[in-house]
C-alpha positions in Angstrom: 137.9 135.8 106.1 138.7 132.3 107.4 137.9 131.5 111.0 139.1 128.4 112.7 137.2 127.1 115.7 136.5 124.0 117.8 132.8 125.1 118.2 129.9 125.6 115.9 128.2 128.8 115.0 124.8 129.2 116.4 123.6 128.6 120.0 124.9 125.3 121.4 122.3 124.1 123.8 124.6 121.6 125.5 127.8 119.6 125.0 127.9 115.9 125.9 131.1 114.0 125.4 131.7 110.3 124.4 135.3 109.1 124.2 136.5 112.7 123.6 133.9 113.4 120.9 131.4 116.2 121.5 127.7 115.9 120.7 126.3 119.5 120.4 122.6 120.2 119.6 122.7 123.7 118.0 120.0 126.3 117.3 120.4 128.9 114.5 118.3 132.0 114.8 118.3 133.2 111.2 119.1 136.7 112.3 122.5 136.6 110.5 122.2 136.7 106.8 125.7 135.4 106.0 128.4 133.6 107.9 132.1 134.3 107.3 134.1 131.6 105.6 135.3 129.3 108.4 136.6 125.9 109.3 136.7 123.6 112.3 139.8 122.2 113.8 138.2 118.8 114.2 136.3 116.7 111.7 132.6 116.6 112.3 129.3 115.4 111.1 126.0 117.3 111.2 122.4 116.2 110.9 119.8 118.9 110.0 116.7 118.1 112.1 114.6 121.2 111.5 114.7 124.3 109.4 117.0 124.8 106.5 119.8 127.0 105.0 122.2 127.4 102.1 125.7 126.1 102.2 128.9 126.3 100.2 131.1 123.2 100.9 133.7 121.3 98.8 133.4 124.1 96.2 129.7 123.3 95.7 126.4 124.9 96.6 123.8 123.0 98.6 120.2 123.8 99.6 120.0 122.0 103.0 116.8 120.6 104.2 115.7 118.4 107.2 117.3 115.0 107.1 120.5 116.1 105.4 123.6 114.6 106.9 127.0 116.0 106.1 130.7 115.2 106.9 133.1 118.1 107.2 136.8 117.2 107.3 139.1 119.1 109.7 140.2 122.4 108.2 137.6 122.3 105.4 136.6 125.9 104.7 132.8 126.4 104.2 130.1 128.9 104.7 126.3 128.8 105.4 123.8 131.5 104.9 120.0 132.2 104.8 119.2 130.1 107.9 115.5 129.7 108.5 114.6 130.8 112.0 114.6 127.9 114.4 116.9 125.8 112.4 118.2 122.9 114.6 121.1 120.6 114.0 122.8 117.8 115.9 126.6 118.3 115.5 129.1 115.6 116.4 132.7 116.8 116.6 135.3 114.0 116.5 138.3 113.9 118.9 141.7 114.7 117.4 143.1 111.9 115.4 140.0 109.7 115.4 139.0 110.3 111.8 142.6 110.0 110.7 142.3 106.3 111.1 139.7 106.2 108.2 139.8 107.5 104.7 137.8 110.7 104.8 136.3 110.1 101.4 135.0 106.7 102.5 133.5 108.2 105.6 131.9 111.0 103.6 130.4 108.4 101.1 129.2 106.2 104.0 127.4 109.0 105.7 125.8 110.2 102.5 124.5 106.8 101.3 123.6 104.8 104.4 120.4 105.8 106.2 121.8 103.9 109.3 124.2 106.8 109.9 121.4 109.2 110.5 119.6 106.8 112.8 122.7 106.0 114.8 123.4 109.7 115.4 119.8 110.2 116.5 120.1 107.2 118.8 123.4 108.5 120.2 121.8 112.0 120.9 118.8 110.3 122.5 121.0 108.1 124.7 123.0 111.2 125.9 119.9 113.3 126.6 117.7 110.6 128.3 119.1 109.5 131.8 116.7 106.5 131.7 118.5 104.9 128.7 122.0 106.5 129.1 125.1 104.6 130.0 128.6 105.5 129.0 129.0 102.0 127.4 125.8 102.3 125.4 126.9 105.7 124.0 130.3 104.3 123.2 128.8 101.4 121.3 126.6 103.7 119.2 129.6 105.9 118.4 131.7 102.9 117.3 128.7 101.6 115.2 128.6 104.9 113.4 132.2 104.6 112.4 132.3 100.8 112.0 129.2 99.9 110.1 128.3 96.2 110.5 129.0 94.1 107.5 131.1 96.7 105.7 133.3 95.0 103.2 136.7 96.3 102.2 137.8 96.6 98.6 135.8 95.9 95.5 132.0 96.3 95.5 130.2 94.5 92.6 128.5 96.8 90.1 125.2 95.1 90.7 125.2 96.1 94.3 125.6 99.8 93.4 122.8 99.4 90.8 120.5 97.7 93.3 121.2 100.4 95.9 120.4 103.2 93.4 117.3 101.3 92.3 115.9 100.8 95.8 116.6 104.5 96.6 114.7 105.6 93.5 111.8 103.1 94.0 111.7 103.2 97.8 107.9 103.0 97.9 107.5 100.1 95.5 106.6 96.5 96.4 109.6 94.7 95.0 109.7 91.2 93.5 113.0 89.4 93.8 112.8 88.1 90.2 112.2 91.6 88.8 115.1 93.0 90.8 117.4 90.3 89.6 116.5 91.1 85.9 117.0 94.8 86.4 120.5 94.4 87.9 121.5 91.4 85.8 122.3 88.8 88.5 120.6 85.6 89.6 118.0 85.9 92.4 120.1 83.5 94.6 123.0 86.0 94.3 120.9 88.8 95.7 119.5 86.6 98.4 122.9 85.4 99.5 124.8 88.6 99.3 122.3 91.3 100.2 122.9 91.0 104.0 126.6 91.1 103.3 126.6 94.4 101.4 123.6 96.1 102.9 124.1 94.8 106.5 120.4 93.9 106.8 117.5 92.1 105.1 115.8 93.6 102.1 112.6 94.2 104.1 114.4 96.0 106.9 116.4 98.1 104.4 113.2 99.2 102.7 111.7 100.2 106.1 114.9 102.3 106.8 114.5 104.1 103.5 110.9 104.9 104.3 111.8 106.3 107.7 114.6 108.3 106.1 112.0 109.9 103.9 110.0 110.7 107.0 112.7 112.8 108.6 112.3 115.9 106.4 108.5 115.7 106.6 108.7 115.6 110.4 111.2 118.5 110.4 109.0 120.5 108.1 106.1 120.3 110.5 103.3 120.8 108.0 101.8 117.3 107.8 100.1 115.3 110.5 101.9 112.1 111.7 99.1 110.0 110.1 99.6 111.8 106.8 103.4 111.3 107.0 102.9 107.6 107.8 100.8 107.1 104.7 103.0 109.2 102.5 106.0 107.2 103.5 104.4 103.9 102.7 103.2 102.6 106.0 99.9 100.9 106.4 98.9 102.8 109.5 100.2 105.3 112.1 101.0 102.6 114.7 103.4 100.7 112.3 105.1 103.9 111.4 105.5 104.9 115.1 106.9 101.5 116.1 109.4 101.5 113.2 110.5 105.1 113.8 111.1 104.5 117.5 113.0 101.3 116.8 115.4 103.0 114.4 115.9 106.5 116.1 115.0 106.0 119.7 112.3 108.6 119.5 108.5 108.5 119.0 107.7 110.7 116.0 105.9 113.2 118.2 109.0 113.3 120.5 111.3 113.8 117.5 109.3 116.9 116.5 110.1 118.5 119.9 113.8 117.9 120.2 
C-alpha cells in the first residue's frame, strides 16, 4: 500500500524551517517490524546519525548504518524495516519546486560522493538547534552551500579526477606522495596540483581530513569505541587533533555529537 506524506515516519522531535525547507530530527523506536511502502510529497535528504535499518529504495536493498546520507526524490516509493531501537536521523525536506531547479540524479550523486554534504547538514542542524550560533542568514547560507557546492564545475569531468577520487576514498588512511598519485592516475603532478582545488573544492590535505572525519561518523554513532580509539582508528595523531577537526567540519565536539 502506497502512502503519501509531507512528514517522516518515526517520532519527529522538532521542526525548524529555513526558506521553506524543514529540518526534522527524527527518532525511530524499532517497535514496528515493517513500514508500508510510502513516498513523500517533497524531495528530501536524510543523514543516519545513530542506529540502523534495512531499506528498499530505487529498486535496491540497502543495509543502512550511521553516516549514510541518502536523497529521496518527491514521489519515490520506498520502505524501511528492522529499525534498531534508538535509531536517529536528521531529515531535511525541501520546499516545493526547489529541487526541480537541479537534476535529481546530479544531486543524488553529489550527496553520495561528497563528504561535505554530510558536514553541511550537520552544521545546519547545529545552527538551528543552538541559539548562540543561530541566525536566519547563517542557516540560509548553509542550505545554499549544500545545494551549490563551491567549485562545482558543469559538464565534462576528466577521467583522472574520478580515478583520483576513488583512489583517495579507498586509501583514505595512507600518506600520499604527489608523484605516486600522478603515476597511478596517469597525469603530471602539476596537473593534479593545479586542478585539485577546482574539482575537489579544497586542498588535498583538507580533503583527506574530511575523509577521515567521514569515517568517524559511523564509529561515533555505534558508540562502542572511546573517542581516543576512534581518533587513532581514523588516522589522527591524537584525540585533540581529532576533536578540533571534527568540530570545525560539523559544528559539534565528538562527545556532543554522540548526544544529539
